[in-house]
C-alpha positions as CSV (number, residue, x, y, z in Angstrom):
1,M,-58.6,131.6,-38.4
2,G,-56.0,133.5,-36.2
3,S,-52.5,132.3,-35.5
4,I,-51.6,128.9,-36.8
5,K,-48.3,127.1,-35.9
6,G,-47.0,124.6,-38.3
7,L,-43.8,123.7,-40.0
8,G,-43.6,127.2,-41.5
9,P,-43.7,130.7,-40.0
10,I,-46.4,131.7,-37.6
11,V,-49.0,133.4,-39.8
12,K,-51.7,135.7,-38.6
13,T,-54.1,135.7,-41.5
14,E,-56.2,138.5,-40.0
15,L,-53.2,140.8,-40.4
16,I,-52.9,139.9,-44.1
17,F,-56.5,139.6,-45.2
18,R,-59.6,141.6,-44.2
19,D,-63.2,140.3,-44.0
20,E,-64.0,142.0,-47.3
21,D,-61.2,140.0,-49.1
22,Y,-63.0,136.7,-48.5
23,G,-65.4,135.3,-51.1
24,K,-63.7,136.8,-54.1
25,P,-60.5,136.4,-56.0
26,I,-57.3,137.8,-54.7
27,N,-56.3,141.1,-56.2
28,E,-54.6,141.1,-59.6
29,R,-51.3,142.5,-58.3
30,L,-51.0,139.9,-55.6
31,S,-51.7,137.2,-58.2
32,V,-48.9,138.5,-60.5
33,V,-46.4,138.8,-57.7
34,L,-47.1,135.3,-56.3
35,R,-46.8,133.8,-59.8
36,R,-43.6,135.6,-60.5
37,N,-42.0,134.7,-57.1
38,T,-43.1,131.1,-56.4
39,T,-42.7,127.7,-57.9
40,K,-44.7,124.5,-58.2
41,N,-42.5,123.2,-55.4
42,D,-43.6,126.1,-53.2
43,F,-47.2,125.2,-54.0
44,A,-46.7,121.5,-53.2
45,N,-44.8,122.2,-50.0
46,I,-47.5,124.6,-48.8
47,A,-50.2,122.2,-49.8
48,I,-48.7,119.6,-47.4
49,K,-48.1,122.1,-44.6
50,S,-51.6,123.7,-44.8
51,N,-53.8,120.7,-45.8
52,V,-55.1,122.8,-48.7
53,S,-54.8,121.0,-52.1
54,F,-52.3,122.1,-54.7
55,S,-55.1,122.7,-57.1
56,T,-57.0,125.0,-54.7
57,I,-53.8,127.0,-54.0
58,R,-53.1,127.2,-57.8
59,D,-56.7,128.3,-58.5
60,V,-56.7,131.0,-55.9
61,V,-53.3,132.3,-57.2
62,Y,-54.6,132.3,-60.8
63,R,-57.8,134.0,-59.6
64,T,-60.1,131.2,-60.8
65,N,-61.1,130.4,-57.2
66,S,-62.0,132.8,-54.4
67,L,-60.1,133.4,-51.2
68,T,-61.8,131.7,-48.2
69,K,-61.1,131.5,-44.5
70,L,-60.1,127.8,-45.2
71,N,-57.5,128.6,-47.9
72,A,-56.2,131.9,-46.5
73,Y,-53.6,130.2,-44.4
74,A,-52.1,128.5,-47.5
75,I,-52.1,131.8,-49.4
76,S,-50.5,133.5,-46.4
77,L,-47.7,130.9,-46.4
78,L,-47.3,131.4,-50.1
79,I,-46.9,135.2,-49.6
80,H,-44.1,134.4,-47.1
81,A,-42.4,132.1,-49.6
82,A,-42.7,134.7,-52.4
83,F,-41.2,137.3,-50.0
84,E,-38.2,135.1,-49.3
85,N,-37.8,134.0,-52.9
86,S,-37.9,137.6,-54.1
87,F,-34.8,138.4,-52.0
88,A,-33.0,135.4,-53.3
89,Y,-33.9,136.4,-56.9
90,K,-32.6,139.9,-56.2
91,L,-29.3,138.7,-54.9
92,Q,-28.9,136.2,-57.7
93,A,-29.7,139.0,-60.3
94,E,-27.1,141.3,-58.7
95,G,-24.4,138.6,-58.9
96,D,-25.4,138.0,-62.5
97,I,-25.2,141.7,-63.4
98,L,-21.6,141.9,-62.0
99,F,-20.6,138.7,-63.8
100,L,-22.0,139.8,-67.1
101,G,-20.7,143.3,-66.7
102,D,-17.2,141.9,-66.2
103,L,-17.6,139.8,-69.4
104,L,-18.7,142.9,-71.3
105,N,-15.9,145.0,-69.7
106,L,-18.4,147.4,-68.3
């Protein structure tokens, strides 16, 4: 599929996925990390940007559908969203720890 320019980042799917990744479910760790760090809104926004249906994206993430060259762009965008979200969650958690520590006089 190569580089695709859209509303999101420039994604080179060949740098994320190898030929042997296609035709089977994504690996279990990637599935867990994507589920933990993305929301339904991320799925919906990426479905619009990639022209891959919400249900296909969901099924690939939950490993009930295989990765294909057609849905790899959407999953690559989801990986980017999860990466950005994980930083936001980390910063939020650090702030929460400081706040709660102050309340507990730690």
